[in-house]
MARTIDO-123677 format. One record per residue (C-alpha): residue number from 1; x, y, z. Coordinates in Angstrom, 2 decimals. Example, Ala and Ser with C-alpha at 12.3 -4.5 7.8 and 13.67 -1.06 7.14 Angstrom:
BEGIN
MARPA 1 12.30 -4.50 7.80
MARPA 2 13.67 -1.06 7.14
This chain:
BEGIN
MARPA 1 -135.36 -41.85 92.95
MARPA 2 -133.88 -38.74 94.59
MARPA 3 -130.67 -38.68 96.62
MARPA 4 -129.98 -35.92 99.14
MARPA 5 -126.61 -34.30 99.78
MARPA 6 -125.93 -31.75 102.50
MARPA 7 -124.42 -28.54 101.20
MARPA 8 -120.74 -27.77 101.89
MARPA 9 -118.79 -24.63 100.89
MARPA 10 -117.19 -26.65 98.10
MARPA 11 -120.64 -26.84 96.48
MARPA 12 -120.97 -23.06 96.19
MARPA 13 -120.25 -22.81 92.42
MARPA 14 -122.74 -25.60 91.64
MARPA 15 -125.30 -24.11 94.02
MARPA 16 -125.08 -20.60 92.57
MARPA 17 -125.21 -21.81 88.98
MARPA 18 -128.38 -23.77 89.79
MARPA 19 -130.03 -20.83 91.59
MARPA 20 -129.47 -18.52 88.62
MARPA 21 -131.47 -20.81 86.34
MARPA 22 -134.06 -22.21 88.77
MARPA 23 -137.73 -21.68 88.04
MARPA 24 -138.41 -19.97 91.36
MARPA 25 -135.25 -18.33 92.71
MARPA 26 -133.94 -14.85 93.43
MARPA 27 -130.49 -13.51 94.30
MARPA 28 -131.26 -14.00 98.01
MARPA 29 -130.43 -17.70 97.53
MARPA 30 -126.96 -17.14 96.13
MARPA 31 -124.29 -18.00 98.66
MARPA 32 -122.88 -14.46 98.79
MARPA 33 -126.23 -13.41 100.24
MARPA 34 -127.07 -16.50 102.31
MARPA 35 -123.67 -16.70 103.96
MARPA 36 -123.39 -13.10 105.19
MARPA 37 -124.92 -14.21 108.51
MARPA 38 -123.32 -17.65 108.66
MARPA 39 -122.10 -16.85 112.18
MARPA 40 -125.74 -16.71 113.37
MARPA 41 -127.13 -19.82 111.67
MARPA 42 -125.92 -23.39 111.28
MARPA 43 -126.43 -24.00 107.58
MARPA 44 -128.04 -27.28 106.62
MARPA 45 -128.97 -26.62 103.00
MARPA 46 -129.69 -29.64 100.82
MARPA 47 -129.05 -30.59 97.19
MARPA 48 -131.36 -33.07 95.45
MARPA 49 -130.00 -35.29 92.65
MARPA 50 -131.97 -37.61 90.42
MARPA 51 -130.93 -41.17 89.52
MARPA 52 -128.94 -39.82 86.56
MARPA 53 -126.86 -37.62 88.84
MARPA 54 -128.48 -34.36 87.70
MARPA 55 -129.18 -31.63 90.25
MARPA 56 -132.94 -31.06 90.13
MARPA 57 -133.66 -29.05 93.29
MARPA 58 -132.06 -27.37 96.28
MARPA 59 -133.43 -26.39 99.69
MARPA 60 -131.88 -23.37 101.46
MARPA 61 -132.04 -24.41 105.11
MARPA 62 -130.53 -24.26 108.58
MARPA 63 -130.79 -26.38 111.69
MARPA 64 -131.80 -25.17 115.13
MARPA 65 -133.02 -26.92 118.29
MARPA 66 -133.69 -30.26 116.64
MARPA 67 -135.57 -28.72 113.70
MARPA 68 -134.78 -28.31 110.03
MARPA 69 -135.82 -24.83 108.88
MARPA 70 -136.34 -23.18 105.53
MARPA 71 -133.55 -20.76 106.18
MARPA 72 -134.46 -18.53 109.14
MARPA 73 -132.20 -15.77 107.86
MARPA 74 -134.24 -15.34 104.67
MARPA 75 -137.62 -13.72 104.11
MARPA 76 -138.83 -16.67 102.06
MARPA 77 -137.42 -20.01 100.95
MARPA 78 -138.73 -23.40 99.99
MARPA 79 -137.62 -25.89 97.38
MARPA 80 -135.95 -24.30 94.36
MARPA 81 -136.46 -26.39 91.25
MARPA 82 -134.91 -26.77 87.82
MARPA 83 -136.96 -25.51 84.84
MARPA 84 -137.97 -28.99 83.60
MARPA 85 -138.94 -30.41 87.01
MARPA 86 -142.59 -31.50 87.14
MARPA 87 -145.04 -32.14 89.98
MARPA 88 -144.09 -35.80 90.45
MARPA 89 -140.44 -34.78 90.83
MARPA 90 -141.33 -32.21 93.51
MARPA 91 -143.36 -34.76 95.48
MARPA 92 -140.48 -37.22 95.29
MARPA 93 -137.90 -34.62 96.27
MARPA 94 -139.83 -33.36 99.28
MARPA 95 -140.47 -36.91 100.46
MARPA 96 -136.74 -37.62 100.13
MARPA 97 -136.00 -34.48 102.18
MARPA 98 -138.44 -35.58 104.89
MARPA 99 -136.87 -39.06 104.97
MARPA 100 -133.40 -37.49 105.17
MARPA 101 -134.49 -35.19 107.99
MARPA 102 -135.94 -38.09 109.99
MARPA 103 -132.80 -40.17 109.56
MARPA 104 -130.67 -37.17 110.59
MARPA 105 -132.60 -36.94 113.86
MARPA 106 -134.65 -33.82 113.17
MARPA 107 -138.00 -33.75 114.97
MARPA 108 -139.75 -31.10 112.88
MARPA 109 -139.59 -29.41 109.49
MARPA 110 -140.45 -25.71 109.13
MARPA 111 -140.95 -24.83 105.48
MARPA 112 -141.20 -21.28 104.14
MARPA 113 -142.47 -21.35 100.53
MARPA 114 -141.70 -18.44 98.26
MARPA 115 -144.73 -16.20 97.57
MARPA 116 -145.95 -16.83 94.05
MARPA 117 -145.18 -13.30 92.87
MARPA 118 -141.45 -14.14 92.99
MARPA 119 -141.74 -17.22 90.76
MARPA 120 -140.17 -16.90 87.33
MARPA 121 -142.74 -19.48 86.24
MARPA 122 -145.47 -21.24 88.27
MARPA 123 -143.95 -23.42 90.97
MARPA 124 -146.45 -24.17 93.73
MARPA 125 -146.17 -27.94 93.48
MARPA 126 -144.49 -27.86 96.90
MARPA 127 -147.68 -26.56 98.53
MARPA 128 -149.57 -29.55 97.17
MARPA 129 -146.85 -31.90 98.42
MARPA 130 -146.96 -30.32 101.88
MARPA 131 -150.73 -30.74 102.02
MARPA 132 -150.36 -34.40 101.03
MARPA 133 -147.89 -34.87 103.90
MARPA 134 -150.21 -33.28 106.44
MARPA 135 -148.20 -30.08 107.00
MARPA 136 -149.99 -27.22 108.76
MARPA 137 -149.61 -23.45 108.40
MARPA 138 -147.88 -22.06 111.50
MARPA 139 -147.13 -18.52 110.28
MARPA 140 -149.18 -16.35 107.94
MARPA 141 -147.98 -12.81 107.37
MARPA 142 -149.71 -10.35 105.06
MARPA 143 -147.87 -8.17 102.59
MARPA 144 -149.25 -5.34 100.44
MARPA 145 -148.37 -5.71 96.75
MARPA 146 -149.18 -3.72 93.61
MARPA 147 -149.54 -5.56 90.31
MARPA 148 -148.13 -2.96 87.93
MARPA 149 -149.52 -4.85 84.93
MARPA 150 -153.10 -4.77 86.20
MARPA 151 -155.71 -2.19 85.27
MARPA 152 -154.62 0.99 87.12
MARPA 153 -158.17 1.38 88.41
MARPA 154 -157.58 -1.72 90.56
MARPA 155 -154.66 -0.22 92.49
MARPA 156 -155.01 3.54 92.19
MARPA 157 -153.65 5.32 95.28
MARPA 158 -156.10 7.21 97.47
MARPA 159 -156.78 10.77 96.38
MARPA 160 -154.91 12.24 99.36
MARPA 161 -151.74 10.37 98.32
MARPA 162 -152.00 11.52 94.71
MARPA 163 -152.67 15.08 95.85
MARPA 164 -149.67 15.03 98.20
MARPA 165 -147.41 13.76 95.43
MARPA 166 -148.45 16.60 93.14
MARPA 167 -147.96 19.23 95.82
MARPA 168 -144.46 18.07 96.78
MARPA 169 -143.48 17.82 93.14
MARPA 170 -144.56 21.39 92.54
MARPA 171 -142.66 22.55 95.63
MARPA 172 -139.38 21.13 94.35
MARPA 173 -138.95 17.88 96.27
MARPA 174 -136.84 15.32 94.40
MARPA 175 -135.94 11.63 94.50
MARPA 176 -132.27 10.72 94.44
MARPA 177 -131.56 7.21 93.13
MARPA 178 -128.56 5.08 94.09
MARPA 179 -127.39 7.07 97.11
MARPA 180 -124.90 5.62 99.64
MARPA 181 -126.56 3.50 102.28
MARPA 182 -124.73 5.49 104.96
MARPA 183 -126.84 8.56 104.16
MARPA 184 -130.13 6.74 104.74
MARPA 185 -129.13 4.53 107.66
MARPA 186 -129.28 7.18 110.43
MARPA 187 -132.86 8.04 109.37
MARPA 188 -133.80 4.35 109.50
MARPA 189 -132.11 3.53 112.81
MARPA 190 -133.41 6.66 114.58
MARPA 191 -136.96 6.01 113.46
MARPA 192 -136.93 2.32 114.44
MARPA 193 -135.44 3.13 117.83
MARPA 194 -137.90 5.91 118.61
MARPA 195 -141.03 4.08 117.41
MARPA 196 -140.31 0.47 118.33
MARPA 197 -137.13 0.40 120.42
MARPA 198 -135.68 -1.79 117.67
MARPA 199 -132.78 -1.88 115.22
MARPA 200 -132.65 -2.92 111.55
MARPA 201 -132.21 -6.65 110.96
MARPA 202 -129.03 -5.85 109.04
MARPA 203 -126.25 -3.65 110.34
MARPA 204 -125.01 -0.92 108.03
MARPA 205 -121.79 -2.88 107.47
MARPA 206 -123.75 -6.03 106.54
MARPA 207 -125.97 -4.17 104.13
MARPA 208 -123.02 -2.43 102.52
MARPA 209 -121.31 -5.78 101.99
MARPA 210 -124.48 -7.22 100.47
MARPA 211 -124.88 -4.23 98.18
MARPA 212 -121.26 -4.59 97.09
MARPA 213 -121.93 -8.25 96.24
MARPA 214 -125.21 -7.42 94.44
MARPA 215 -124.89 -3.85 93.13
MARPA 216 -127.51 -4.37 90.42
MARPA 217 -130.11 -5.80 92.79
MARPA 218 -129.82 -3.69 95.99
MARPA 219 -130.62 -0.01 95.61
MARPA 220 -130.96 2.86 98.08
MARPA 221 -133.17 5.86 97.21
MARPA 222 -133.94 9.00 99.23
MARPA 223 -136.37 11.88 98.87
MARPA 224 -134.87 15.34 99.31
MARPA 225 -136.36 18.65 100.33
MARPA 226 -136.01 21.63 97.96
MARPA 227 -132.89 22.48 100.01
MARPA 228 -131.38 19.04 99.29
MARPA 229 -131.88 17.53 102.76
MARPA 230 -132.61 13.77 102.84
MARPA 231 -136.01 13.37 104.54
MARPA 232 -136.64 9.67 104.05
MARPA 233 -135.75 6.74 101.90
MARPA 234 -135.96 3.09 101.10
MARPA 235 -133.71 0.13 100.37
MARPA 236 -135.04 -1.75 97.38
MARPA 237 -134.40 -5.35 96.36
MARPA 238 -134.87 -5.80 92.61
MARPA 239 -135.54 -9.48 91.91
MARPA 240 -136.55 -9.62 88.28
MARPA 241 -140.32 -9.18 88.14
MARPA 242 -140.57 -7.95 91.77
MARPA 243 -139.29 -4.82 93.47
MARPA 244 -139.38 -5.24 97.25
MARPA 245 -138.99 -2.51 99.88
MARPA 246 -136.57 -4.14 102.32
MARPA 247 -136.41 -1.01 104.51
MARPA 248 -138.32 2.25 104.44
MARPA 249 -138.28 5.19 106.84
MARPA 250 -138.65 8.96 107.15
MARPA 251 -137.26 11.54 109.55
MARPA 252 -139.62 13.57 111.74
MARPA 253 -139.45 16.40 109.21
MARPA 254 -140.08 13.90 106.43
MARPA 255 -143.18 12.57 108.21
MARPA 256 -144.59 16.06 108.65
MARPA 257 -144.40 16.79 104.93
MARPA 258 -145.38 13.23 103.80
MARPA 259 -142.04 12.71 102.05
MARPA 260 -142.63 8.98 101.60
MARPA 261 -145.77 9.68 99.59
MARPA 262 -143.62 11.50 97.08
MARPA 263 -140.93 8.82 97.17
MARPA 264 -143.35 5.96 96.51
MARPA 265 -145.27 7.91 93.92
MARPA 266 -142.02 8.51 92.04
MARPA 267 -140.85 4.90 92.31
MARPA 268 -144.16 3.47 91.13
MARPA 269 -144.22 5.74 88.11
MARPA 270 -140.73 4.63 87.09
MARPA 271 -141.24 0.90 87.64
MARPA 272 -144.62 0.93 85.89
MARPA 273 -142.73 1.84 82.71
MARPA 274 -140.29 -1.08 83.02
MARPA 275 -141.82 -4.02 81.19
MARPA 276 -139.89 -6.69 83.10
MARPA 277 -141.13 -5.47 86.50
MARPA 278 -144.62 -6.68 87.39
MARPA 279 -144.97 -6.40 91.18
MARPA 280 -144.08 -3.78 93.77
MARPA 281 -144.00 -5.46 97.19
MARPA 282 -144.25 -3.16 100.22
MARPA 283 -143.54 -6.04 102.62
MARPA 284 -145.43 -7.55 105.55
MARPA 285 -147.16 -5.71 108.39
MARPA 286 -147.38 -8.33 111.13
MARPA 287 -146.16 -9.44 114.52
MARPA 288 -146.56 -12.67 116.52
MARPA 289 -146.31 -15.03 113.54
MARPA 290 -149.01 -13.10 111.70
MARPA 291 -151.61 -13.13 114.49
MARPA 292 -151.27 -9.37 114.96
MARPA 293 -151.80 -7.08 112.00
MARPA 294 -150.37 -3.55 112.24
MARPA 295 -153.53 -1.87 111.01
MARPA 296 -152.08 1.60 110.53
MARPA 297 -149.03 0.29 108.67
MARPA 298 -150.96 -1.87 106.23
MARPA 299 -153.55 0.87 105.76
MARPA 300 -150.79 3.20 104.60
MARPA 301 -149.49 0.61 102.13
MARPA 302 -153.02 -0.05 100.89
MARPA 303 -153.63 3.68 100.49
MARPA 304 -150.72 3.62 98.01
MARPA 305 -152.45 0.85 96.07
MARPA 306 -151.11 -2.32 97.70
MARPA 307 -153.28 -5.43 98.10
MARPA 308 -152.78 -8.66 100.02
MARPA 309 -150.24 -11.42 99.33
MARPA 310 -149.39 -13.91 102.09
MARPA 311 -145.99 -15.06 103.33
MARPA 312 -146.47 -18.42 105.05
MARPA 313 -144.51 -21.01 107.00
MARPA 314 -145.59 -24.65 107.20
MARPA 315 -144.92 -27.04 110.09
MARPA 316 -144.49 -30.79 109.72
MARPA 317 -143.86 -33.14 112.63
MARPA 318 -141.32 -35.81 111.70
């Protein structure tokens, strides 16, 4: 028997303590991260208690237009479970969430499971439960990921990338770790505006506040010319066994000299030596709920050694 409680701000300490020990959670589910855009989303996160009163699972979620969503402000979500939770518990918890959602008047459930590479231990019981309920995939985005523990022959960058890295290294280009976000942000915003007429999902102020809350997990790196000019960079999210490129961009000068090749080559060499890091996730390359694949973007990521991992969203009519 599972009982469902809607999250309130008073639950924040309990929520965060659970997230830090869950089998499949990252810092993105702590309230200091989830609540930075609370003005844009109506939170409807749920806590699942067993018949002994123990918290066994939580669902980061929001409500919008009569639907209950795995939180739309997060890249991934799904049911976060306690270490000792087993498959039968997950089935029961998800059924209790569906029953709760129906009784609360929601018409649909949109569920964004966490890609398996982020799991601290296997935790795909929710996908089985969704299949049992008749849920359908409504979004399927494709990310490019390097398994740093695999045989290097399986993810070796293309020769042109390796050659470019060596040339820039010889010419005196360098990578500067842990630089202020404000130095990289103009490169990012200018590039997004010129190429796509778009802006970063986060404002500089939002990202600075998030980095202040999670200084050990959010990192900004730039590649510099021999003269010390920042030519490109990336914002990295370090989530235990995964390093994810949240943002990445180069200036026009940086593109001409392939500065990002040197940046990624340097990062991959460093993280490959860190035993606790297994995956380097370049992020998705899609539009229109995954139906359109940005061929040139994913080709670049694959030329660095990345291979496919999907980010999905499931739909269930209630």
